[in-house]
C-alpha positions, 0 to 999 in steps of 0.5 A, a space after each residue: 500500500 503506497 501510503 503505509 509506512 511499516 517499521 520493525 524496531 528492536 530498541 525502545 529509542 527506535 520505537 520512540 523516534 518512529 512514533 514521534 515522527 509518525 504522529 507528527 506526520 499524520 496529526 501536525 502535517 496532515 500527511 495521508 499515510 499511516 504507520 504499521 509498527 511491530 513490537 515484541 514482548 521479549 525482555 532485553 537491555 535497552 541502550 540509549 540512542 546514539 547521536 544523529 540517528 533519528 533521521 536514519 531510523 526513519 529512513 530505515 537503517 543505521 550502523 549500530 556497531 562494529 566488531 573487530 577492525 573497522 578496516 579489516 580486509 576480511 569482514 562482513 556486513 550483518 543486517 538485523 531487523 526487529 527481534 533477530 537484530 540481537 541474534 545478528 549482534 551475537 553472531 558478530 561476537 561469535 565471528 570475532 571471538 572464534 574466527 577473528 572476522 570483523 563485522 559491521 552491524 546494521 539495525 534495519 528498522 524498515 526494509 520497505 522504506 529502504 526499498 522505497 527510497 532506493 527505487 526513488 533514487 534509481 528513478 531520479 537518476 534515470 530521468 535526470 541524466 545531466 544531474 549528479 547521481 542521487 545516492 540512496 540511503 542504502 548506498 550511503 550506509 553499505 560498502 561494496 567491499 564486504 558481503 551482506 547477510 540480512 536476517 529477519 523473523 519474516 519470510 526472506 522475501 521481505 529482506 530481499 526487497 533491497 537485494 537489487 539495490 545493494 550493489 553486491 552479493 547479498 544473502 537473506 535469511 528468513 522464516 520460510 515455512 509452516 507456522 509452529 509454536 515453541 521457544 524462541 531459541 528452538 524456532 530461531 534454530 529451526 528456521 536457521 536465523 539464529 546466531 549460529 546460522 548467521 555466523 555460518 552464512 557469513 563465513 560461507 559468503 567469505 569463502 564464496 568470494 575467495 577470502 577464506 578457506 573452505 576448511 573454516 566454513 566446515 570448522 564453523 559448521 562443526 563448532 556450532 553444531 549445525 545439522 547439514 542433513 536436516 531438510 530445509 525448514 520450508 519443506 518440513 
């Protein structure tokens, strides 16, 4: 729906920024749009907002943290949305601790807003060949020198909304399959969106690009106890 603004915040400060923005848009500025916001009932620590993040939260993404050497040659970009962002953070810790792989961690508050902005930038550049190219927010945030792994607890078609606009190899993890009821940890492991699967996916992408030896990928699979013989979750 063109006037729907959908957000999936992880932290309370993200939610506060989105609610404030949405109320001002609808009530003060009388903009013809409405907001769909997902919140969770999971208990976890709530950090304070960093400087200058409000605009980026509304645009859909910001860099939350870096693990390891920021300029390392072997690094990955981890995108997490909503509840799964914390698994992406934990995956970055595993990658650094176990394999000395650096990570740039991004909180994605809205894949749909990112896709909308990227399409708008693409259209502007197509229709204004004599003007300087307008970068999308994705292009400003993400670099092209490291693979990108995105994880959500929605079907992977949602994070794949931005796949055509990131300018490099992009892997989306999601919860494709039948609905079921279990603990959060078991469900995240079943749908392969938990920290261990995110870490293995990141290493697999680095191996694919020739930056790591395949032995490291096998070592990660063994270390994290990933069952490679199990059927894909969307087939069970």
